[in-house]
N, C-alpha and C positions, 0 to 999 in steps of 0.2 A: 453577425461575423463568427468568426470562425477561432474555436483555441488555436495562439498559436506555440510551437515548441518550444520560446521561453518561456512561455506562461507555466510548464509545467517544471516544479523544483521540488528538490530531494530537502525534509527538514529530521531532527534530529527528535528523538522522545524525550519530555522532560525531566525522565531518572534516571541516573547512570550508576549503576551498580556492579560488582565484581566480585562483592561479597555478601550483599541481602538479595535475593531474588526480586520478593517483594519489592524492592527499591529499584527496580531496573524495567526499563521502559514507560508503560504508563500515557500520557495527554501528549499529543503534539504541540510543541513550541515552536515558535517562530525564526531560529535561526537557520542559516541554510548550510545544507552540506555540498560542497563546491566540487563539482568530479577534480580529478587529478587534484586534491590539497592532502598532502599527507597527515594523514592518523584525521581525516573528518571525520573517521566515523570509527576505527579499533583501533586500539594502544603499539605499540611496539611491543613484539615477541620475546620475553628476556633470555637469556641461555637455558634457565631453570625450567623456564614452560618448556623450549624444546627439546632437552634433555624429557623430561619426565611423560611430556605431550598435554598437552588442557583443550579443553570446549569453551567458547566465547560469545552470548551473546549480543546483540545489540539488535536496536527497533531504531527503526525510519520510517516514514511518512511520505510518501509521492503526495504532493499535493498542485491542485490543479486552480492556479493564482491568477485564475483568468480574472478579467472584469465583468466580462459572458457569463451570465449563471446558467449556460446549457450545460449540458453532458457529455464527458467522454463517453465516447460510444467503443462498443468492440473490442474491449483491452486484452493485449496480452502479454504477458512477464516474462522475463527468462535471463539466465546468467548467459551472458556473451561473448565470456572470455574467461580462459582457465587461469587459475592461481600461477605464480610464476615461481614462488617458492615451494615447498613442499607441503604447505598448506593446503585446506582445501575449504572451499564456502559453498553453503546452501543457502534457500529461502525459501521463508514458508510465509501463509497469510496471519495476520494479527485482528486485535479488534479497536475500537478507537479508544481505549484505556489498560487492555491485558500488560500484566505484567508477567515479568521472566516467570516465575508460579505458576502463571495459570497459562501457559502455551499451547494451544491443542490445534492448531494447523499440522499439516501436513508437509516435508519437504519436495522442492524442486530442485534438481539439479544437472548438471552439464557434463561430458564427455568427449570421445572423439571417435571416431571407426576405426574400429580394430581389424578391419579389411575391406578393401575396398567393393565397392558395390558399384553395377552395373545399372542405365535406367530402364525402369521395370520389375526392380528390384522389391519383394515383400518383405524382407527379411534381413535385419542389418546387427553389425553385431559393434554392441558400446564399451569402448573400455573408458570406464568413468575414473575419476582422481579419486585415488586408493581403494580399486573396487569392494574387498575385502569390507572396507567399513560403510559402503553405499550402498552392498547387499544388504545389511541389517538396517538400514535408513529406509534404503528402494525408495531413490527419492523420481525414479522414473515407474508409471502402473498403468495398469490396465485403464483405461481411456483416457487417456490423456493426450492432448493437442502434443506434438514433436514437431520441435524445429530443426529441419536439418538446412546446414548453411555452409559454404564453403568462401562467403565471402567474408576478406580481410576486417571488417565493422560491420555495424550493423546497418550502415545503409550506402554502406560502399558496392563495387562490381562483385559479379559472381554468381553463385544460383542460391536461392533459397527458397526453400516449400513447409510446408505445413501438413503434416500428413496425423494419423491417430493409434494410438498404441491396443492391439488386439489382442497381443500376449506379449509374453517375459519370464524369461527365466535365467535368474544370475549365476554366473558362476563363478568360478575363483581369478580369472581375468579377465573375464567382459560377460556382459548380458548379451542374451538372444534378443533379440524385439520384434517381434511379427508387426507389421503396420497396413495400414488402409486410408487411402488407394496406394496402391504401388508408386515407386518413386519415378519423376519424368525427366529426372538428371543424374547422369553419373556421378561418383565421386569419387574422388582417390585418399585416403587417411591421412596425409599431412594436414589439410588446413582445410578440416572437414570436421565441424562443429554440429552436438548434437544435442539439445535442451529442451526439459519437461518443460512446458507451458502453464501457469496458472493464467485460467481464463475468467475475464468479470465481464458482463453485460453492457453495467454504466457505471461512473462516480460523478455524480454532482453531490453540492450541498443538499442539505433536505431538512423538512421539518416534520415532527412524528408528533401524536398524542393529547391534541387539543381539547383541554378539557373543561368545562365555564360551570362553577360555580357559583349560583345566581336563581332568583326567584322571578327577576324579569328580565335579566339581559342576557343577548346570545352573540356569538361569533361564528360568522358561517366560512368554516376553515376548506370545506368541500371545493368554493369558487375559488380559480387560478389564481392567484395574485393578491390577495388578500392578505397571505400570511408567506412570507419568505425567505429561505433563507440564503447566505448571497456566498458565491465558491471564494469568494478572497477572504473574509472575514467571521465564517459561521467557525464555530466551535464544540464541540462532544459537551452538551448544558444541557442541564433541565430548569429550566423555566419558570418562574411564577407572577402575576402580572398580578399587584392587591389594588383594589379600588380605595382610594382616601378621599374621594366623593365622587358625584355623581356621573364625573366625566374623566376625572385626573387619577392615575395608577402608577405608583414606581413598580419598578423590577429588578427581582434580585434573582441570580445561579445559584446554585447548590454546589459550586466551586469557583464562581467570577464575583461572588458577594452581591451586595447591591449598589445597583449603579448611579451614578449622579443623575441623569438624565428621566428627567418626571415626562411620563407620557400621557395623552388624550385620547381620546376616543371620536375627537372632533377634529383630528388632523393625522397625516400620515406619523409614522413614527419608526426613526431608523436610530438606534443607537448605534454611536460607532465602538469598534474593538479596539482598543488603545495601541495595540499589536501590529495593526495594519493600516488604521485610519480611516475605517470602510468600515459600513453595519456589519455588526452581528447576524440581521436580522431588519426587516420592512413591514410594521401591519398598516393596512390599509383603511384609512376611514370608512372604506364601505362595507367594511367585514363586520362592523358592529351593529345589533340591532336590541330596541327596547332597552329600559331604563333598569341603569347598576345602580347599586346603594354599595354606602361605606362598606369595606369588610370582603366585598364580591370579590370574585377571584376570578384567574386563567392563568391554566398550567399549559405546557410542552415542551418539546425538545428538541431542536436543534444537533445536526449534523454534519460533520468538515467535509469540501468535494476531498476527502485525502485515505488513498489507499495504505494501512498500516503493513507493514514488510517487519519480519524477524528477520534478520542474519545471524549464519550460525558459521561459526569459523572451528575448525578442529584442526588442530595441531599435532599430528603423531608422535611420538614417542621417537625420540632421533633427529627430526627435520634439522637440515642444514639452515646455516642463515645467509638471509640473502636483503640487501637494500631494496626499497623499492615495491614492494609485495603489493597487489592490488585483486579487488575484486572486480565484477561489472555487471550491474540487471539493466536487465533495457524495457521498456515500454515501448508497444506498436498502440493506436490504438487511431480510434475517426471522429471529429468532430462535425458536425451540422455546419 
């Protein structure tokens, strides 16, 4: 079965701090960030922040919360709305565990057409929000995929096309962007958005790094299905199986701790993630071979079906007050 739209959910990071960068971000938590809910990610902007200016970071995860352990393919992430207030938001890729002090990804952003274009144009002028700050952050770069659209919403009526940036020069009021192929459609300035796009080939839960420490026991990790991480339940974790007899073993994770479930190499083993009620992973009995002894171990890592994303909100000095400010990050993907 294909992955459904309602199985793509946004989740917060486990850590939150605007004071200590090393305590902001981290691993995925299992609460859900519901679209349109006030302060679901960022707090209100205080009067002192608007006067002095500020930059805040928030981490979120786009989780493929699907019962099907298939991959979401050909992924495109992009901002699809300007913030209505005087602030602006960029996003950039993170890792499964990074905190604010470890951010290393580059930013992606959004703007509008500075001047209308006709079909066949291979150069456009893009007015980014607060273009001066954007120029230093460079959210549009050579080689980027660029979404050009006059749709009122991501799935609404209108034109949408994807081109590649072949050249860019940032100016005081707009960026001049060379694109290929040439635009197929004409676009006015009023309703046209231009977004740089983060492209990912796929996302799915996965296992890696299987290492058996035993003189006589083996595990066949190369055969598909013997060790499976599940899209709903997998977490970013390093696991160790420790044999307490020739057949039984305990399981512990570096952050999860020791699980209550006891596994056996004579039966399939699928310990449940209590946050989801579904297995972290499944170990098939068909993968085991040879003879294990007490204190033999097997180690492996699991990785969740999630895309970690950092949002960067900048409030320029002297920004005006506005209720119901928002930012919107969209995802396109394909499912088998």
